[in-house]
C-alpha positions in Angstrom: 14.5 40.7 -45.2 12.7 42.1 -47.9 12.0 40.1 -50.8 14.1 41.3 -53.8 11.0 41.4 -56.0 9.3 44.0 -54.2 9.2 47.6 -55.5 10.0 45.8 -59.3 7.9 47.7 -61.7 6.1 45.9 -64.8 7.0 47.6 -68.1 4.3 50.0 -68.7 1.4 49.6 -71.2 0.3 52.5 -73.3 -2.9 51.4 -74.9 -3.9 52.6 -78.1 -6.4 55.6 -78.5 -10.0 54.4 -77.4 -12.0 55.1 -80.5 -15.7 54.3 -81.2 -14.4 51.3 -83.5 -12.5 50.1 -80.3 -15.9 50.2 -78.3 -17.7 48.5 -81.0 -15.1 45.7 -81.5 -15.1 45.5 -77.6 -18.8 45.2 -77.4 -18.8 42.3 -80.2 -16.2 40.8 -78.3 -17.4 40.8 -74.8 -21.0 40.8 -75.3 -21.4 44.1 -73.7 -23.7 46.1 -75.8 -24.9 48.6 -73.7 -25.9 51.6 -75.7 -24.3 53.8 -73.0 -21.1 52.7 -74.6 -21.6 52.8 -78.2 -24.5 55.0 -78.8 -24.2 58.9 -78.4 -27.8 59.7 -78.0 -28.1 57.2 -75.4 -24.8 58.5 -73.6 -26.1 62.3 -73.9 -29.7 60.7 -72.5 -27.6 59.7 -69.3 -26.0 63.0 -69.0 -22.7 62.3 -70.6 -21.2 64.3 -73.5 -20.1 61.4 -75.4 -19.8 57.4 -74.9 -17.8 56.4 -72.2 -15.5 53.4 -72.7 -16.4 50.1 -71.0 -14.8 49.7 -67.7 -13.9 46.1 -68.4 -11.8 47.1 -71.6 -9.5 48.9 -68.9 -9.6 45.7 -66.8 -8.6 44.0 -70.4 -5.6 46.2 -70.5 -4.8 45.6 -66.9 -4.4 41.5 -68.0 -2.7 42.3 -70.9 -0.2 44.4 -68.7 0.1 41.3 -66.3 0.3 38.7 -69.0 3.1 40.6 -71.1 5.1 40.1 -68.1 4.0 36.4 -66.9 2.7 33.5 -68.4 -1.2 33.5 -68.3 -0.9 30.2 -66.1 1.2 32.1 -63.4 -1.8 34.6 -62.6 -3.7 33.5 -59.5 -6.1 36.7 -59.4 -7.1 40.0 -61.1 -9.2 42.4 -59.4 -10.1 46.1 -60.1 -12.0 48.9 -58.8 -13.3 51.4 -61.1 -13.1 54.9 -60.1 -13.7 57.2 -63.1 -14.8 57.1 -66.7 -12.5 56.7 -69.7 -13.6 59.0 -72.5 -13.6 58.3 -76.2 -10.2 59.3 -77.8 -8.2 58.6 -74.3 -5.2 56.6 -74.3 -4.9 54.5 -71.2 -1.5 54.2 -69.4 -1.5 50.9 -67.4 1.3 50.4 -64.5 2.0 47.9 -62.1 4.3 47.4 -59.2 5.2 44.3 -57.1 3.9 45.5 -53.3 4.6 42.2 -51.6 5.8 38.7 -51.8 4.1 36.2 -49.6 3.3 32.6 -48.7 0.0 31.3 -50.2 -2.2 28.8 -48.2 -0.7 25.6 -50.6 2.8 26.9 -49.7 3.5 28.7 -53.0 5.2 32.1 -53.0 2.9 34.7 -54.4 3.6 38.0 -55.7 1.0 40.7 -55.4 1.1 43.6 -57.9 -0.6 46.9 -57.5 -2.3 47.8 -61.1 -3.2 51.6 -62.0 -4.9 52.5 -65.3 -4.4 56.5 -65.8 -5.3 59.0 -68.4 -3.1 61.6 -69.7 -4.4 64.2 -67.1 -3.4 61.9 -64.4 -6.8 60.8 -63.7 -6.8 57.2 -62.2 -9.7 55.2 -63.7 -9.0 51.8 -62.7 -6.9 50.6 -59.4 -6.3 46.9 -59.3 -4.2 44.2 -58.0 -2.8 41.0 -59.5 -1.6 37.9 -57.7 0.8 35.9 -59.7 2.9 32.9 -59.0 6.5 34.4 -58.0 8.4 31.4 -59.4 7.3 32.7 -62.9 9.5 35.8 -62.1 13.0 36.0 -62.7 15.3 39.2 -62.9 14.8 39.2 -66.9 11.0 39.2 -66.7 10.9 42.4 -64.6 11.8 45.8 -65.5 12.9 48.8 -63.8 10.8 52.1 -64.6 13.5 53.4 -66.9 12.6 50.9 -69.8 10.6 52.1 -72.6 6.8 50.7 -73.2 6.0 48.6 -76.0 4.9 50.2 -79.2 1.3 51.0 -79.8 1.1 48.7 -82.9 2.4 45.9 -80.8 -0.3 46.6 -78.2 -2.9 46.8 -80.8 -2.0 43.4 -82.6 -1.8 41.9 -78.9 -5.4 43.3 -77.8 -6.8 42.2 -81.2 -5.4 38.6 -80.5 -6.5 38.6 -77.1 -10.2 39.4 -78.1 -10.3 37.0 -80.8 -9.5 34.2 -78.1 -12.1 35.2 -75.5 
């Protein structure tokens, strides 16, 4: 019998536009001051038209997606594979779906969540997986895909809050 959580979709996270200010703030918060992400001349010298966003910025958005659904203490792992660059002015769109519920080594029920960050043109820039304690999930914590996403202003506030606590 399939667990009723399998197939549940997290409410989408539509991140705010990635601006140069976003990249500068992320560089400061993360300590990743690679010129490729903040200096147009360095990006052009590396063969890019403009600076690409830090891959870990997209990873941070996936973390925000998961922790908007379950408490941080319920997260057991979060991993990602970067497959394409996120350009300046993109608006990353993060989605997640429960693919399995299994018993962990210690007997804890764990939910596996497939995660994706996409650009407006459909390009998947990041694919990942989160594993969370299934006990943290109740029918009121997950939403079918028809639910509207949080507003950009709420996401911006959440992202800034998360950055200051890093």
